[in-house]
C-alpha positions in Angstrom: -49.1 -69.2 20.5 -51.3 -66.2 19.9 -49.1 -64.1 22.2 -46.0 -65.2 20.3 -47.8 -64.4 17.0 -48.6 -60.8 18.1 -45.1 -60.3 19.5 -43.6 -61.3 16.2 -46.0 -59.1 14.2 -45.2 -56.2 16.5 -41.4 -56.7 16.1 -41.8 -56.7 12.3 -43.9 -53.5 12.4 -41.3 -51.8 14.6 -38.5 -52.9 12.3 -40.3 -51.7 9.3 -41.1 -48.3 10.9 -37.4 -47.9 11.9 -36.3 -48.7 8.4 -38.7 -46.2 6.8 -37.6 -43.6 9.3 -34.0 -43.7 8.1 -33.3 -41.2 5.3 -32.3 -43.1 2.2 -28.7 -42.8 1.0 -27.5 -42.6 -2.6 -26.7 -46.0 -4.0 -25.1 -47.7 -7.1 -26.8 -50.4 -9.1 -25.4 -53.9 -9.3 -22.4 -54.1 -11.8 -24.0 -56.8 -14.0 -27.7 -56.9 -15.0 -30.1 -56.9 -18.0 -33.5 -55.5 -18.4 -36.1 -53.7 -20.6 -36.7 -50.0 -21.0 -39.0 -47.6 -22.7 -37.9 -44.1 -23.9 -40.0 -41.1 -24.9 -38.9 -37.6 -25.8 -40.6 -34.3 -26.3 -38.9 -32.3 -29.1 -38.0 -35.1 -31.5 -41.2 -37.2 -31.2 -39.3 -40.4 -30.3 -40.8 -43.4 -28.6 -39.0 -46.7 -28.2 -39.0 -49.9 -26.3 -36.1 -52.3 -26.0 -33.7 -54.4 -24.0 -30.3 -53.5 -22.6 -27.4 -55.3 -21.0 -25.2 -53.5 -18.5 -21.6 -54.3 -17.4 -20.0 -51.9 -15.1 -16.9 -54.1 -14.6 -15.8 -53.7 -18.2 -17.7 -50.5 -18.9 -20.0 -51.8 -21.6 -23.6 -51.3 -22.5 -25.6 -53.0 -25.2 -28.9 -51.6 -26.3 -31.5 -53.0 -28.7 -34.7 -51.1 -29.4 -37.6 -50.5 -31.8 -40.0 -47.6 -32.0 -41.1 -44.6 -33.9 -39.2 -41.4 -34.7 -41.2 -38.5 -36.3 -43.9 -41.0 -37.1 -41.6 -43.4 -38.9 -40.8 -46.8 -37.4 -37.2 -48.0 -36.8 -35.1 -50.6 -35.1 -31.8 -49.8 -33.5 -28.9 -51.9 -32.1 -26.0 -50.3 -30.4 -22.9 -51.5 -28.5 -21.0 -49.0 -26.4 -17.5 -49.9 -25.3 -16.3 -47.1 -23.1 -12.8 -48.5 -22.4 -12.1 -48.7 -26.1 -13.9 -45.4 -26.8 -16.0 -47.0 -29.5 -19.7 -47.1 -30.4 -21.0 -49.8 -32.8 -24.3 -49.3 -34.6 -25.2 -52.9 -35.7 -27.6 -53.7 -38.5 -28.2 -57.5 -38.6 -30.7 -57.4 -41.5 -27.9 -56.6 -44.0 -24.9 -57.5 -41.8 -23.4 -54.0 -41.8 -21.8 -52.0 -38.9 -21.1 -48.4 -38.3 -18.2 -47.6 -36.0 -18.0 -44.2 -34.2 -15.8 -42.6 -31.6 -17.4 -42.7 -28.2 -16.1 -39.5 -26.5 -17.7 -39.9 -23.2 -16.7 -41.3 -19.8 -18.5 -44.3 -18.5 -21.0 -43.3 -15.8 -22.2 -46.2 -13.6 -25.9 -46.6 -13.1 -26.3 -44.9 -9.7 -27.9 -42.0 -7.9 -25.8 -39.1 -9.2 -23.4 -37.4 -6.9 -25.0 -34.3 -5.3 -28.6 -35.5 -6.0 -31.2 -34.3 -3.5 -33.5 -36.8 -1.9 -37.2 -36.2 -2.9 -39.3 -38.9 -1.4 -39.7 -42.6 -0.6 -42.9 -44.2 -2.0 -44.5 -47.6 -2.6 -45.4 -48.5 -6.1 -48.5 -50.7 -6.0 -49.7 -51.2 -2.4 -48.2 -51.9 1.0 -51.5 -53.4 2.3 -50.4 -57.0 1.5 -46.9 -58.6 1.3 -45.4 -58.8 -2.2 -47.8 -56.3 -3.8 -45.7 -53.2 -3.5 -42.2 -51.9 -4.5 -40.4 -49.5 -2.3 -38.5 -46.9 -4.3 -36.6 -43.7 -3.6 -36.6 -40.6 -5.9 -33.8 -38.1 -6.3 -33.4 -34.9 -8.3 -30.6 -32.6 -9.4 -29.0 -30.6 -12.2 -27.5 -32.0 -15.4 -23.7 -31.5 -15.9 -22.8 -27.9 -16.9 -26.3 -26.8 -15.8 -27.8 -28.0 -19.2 -31.0 -29.2 -17.6 -32.5 -31.1 -14.7 -33.2 -34.7 -13.8 -35.3 -36.9 -11.5 -34.4 -40.6 -11.0 -35.9 -43.4 -9.0 -34.2 -46.5 -7.7 -35.5 -49.4 -5.6 -34.7 -49.2 -1.9 -33.5 -52.8 -1.8 -31.1 -53.7 -4.6 -30.7 -50.2 -6.0 -32.2 -51.1 -9.4 -33.4 -48.3 -11.7 -37.1 -47.8 -12.0 -37.4 -44.5 -13.9 -35.5 -41.4 -15.0 -36.8 -38.1 -16.2 -34.5 -35.6 -17.9 -35.2 -32.1 -19.1 -32.5 -30.5 -21.3 -32.4 -27.3 -23.4 -31.9 -29.1 -26.7 -34.1 -32.2 -26.2 -36.9 -31.0 -24.0 -37.9 -33.8 -21.7 -36.7 -37.4 -21.9 -38.6 -40.1 -20.0 -37.1 -43.5 -19.4 -38.7 -46.4 -17.6 -37.0 -49.6 -16.6 -38.6 -53.1 -16.1 -37.8 -56.8 -16.0 -34.4 -56.3 -14.5 -32.4 -59.5 -14.0 -29.2 -59.7 -12.1 -26.2 -61.0 -14.1 -25.8 -61.2 -17.9 -26.9 -64.6 -19.3 -25.2 -64.1 -22.7 -21.9 -62.2 -22.5 -21.6 -62.3 -26.3 -23.9 -59.3 -26.4 -20.9 -57.3 -25.5 -18.8 -58.6 -28.5 -19.2 -57.0 -31.9 -20.4 -59.5 -34.5 -17.9 -60.8 -37.1 -19.2 -58.5 -39.8 -18.1 -55.5 -37.7 -14.4 -56.4 -37.9 -13.8 -54.4 -41.1 -15.8 -51.3 -40.0 -13.8 -48.1 -40.2 -13.9 -45.5 -37.5 -16.1 -42.7 -38.8 -15.6 -39.0 -37.9 -18.5 -37.5 -35.9 -20.6 -35.1 -38.0 -20.1 -31.4 -37.2 -17.8 -32.3 -34.4 -20.6 -33.6 -32.3 -19.6 -35.7 -29.3 -21.0 -39.2 -29.4 -22.3 -40.2 -25.9 -25.2 -42.0 -24.3 -27.7 -39.2 -24.8 -26.8 -38.9 -28.5 -28.5 -42.3 -28.9 -31.8 -40.5 -28.4 -31.2 -37.7 -31.0 
């Protein structure tokens, strides 16, 4: 029995070593999941924590957060419908809704094309089973050379762990993800509430393009 035990342990160690020796490949997150996130920025003194729901099949993202902006507290609820080209800002406290043009293509949650591999590390510890999380980090340039980014995804499952962006306008933006759950328990989060039905499409101020990053301005 002892011989079989050590043979089994040796096989597991060899398999683990072989897996770690393979250079990680870029991956794409599951098409449906929910989770929590924190966001912090440099130039605009923004800190927020919230929940999000992600649907790559229908290109939809729902974001609900609360935090502080320039030392003032806020709550924010946004629904981004990329196929319709619409962003809803939803205010449940007074049942109002602002409807804006969403002039941005949907980008799936993934390691961006052209990203360079940085490292593979264990968050926590690898000394005992179940006490560590194996993640891969990647870096690259933002579109149009507007800044740089570094993102981390889990090795198994390709779920986001963290993202760090540095842009000319916003300085650095730090995003951390947690409590990811596969699937979307309540698909109604992707449906605008009834009081949004009469919302008129508003023109973007100063011709600014409304996209995902504009949520953090």
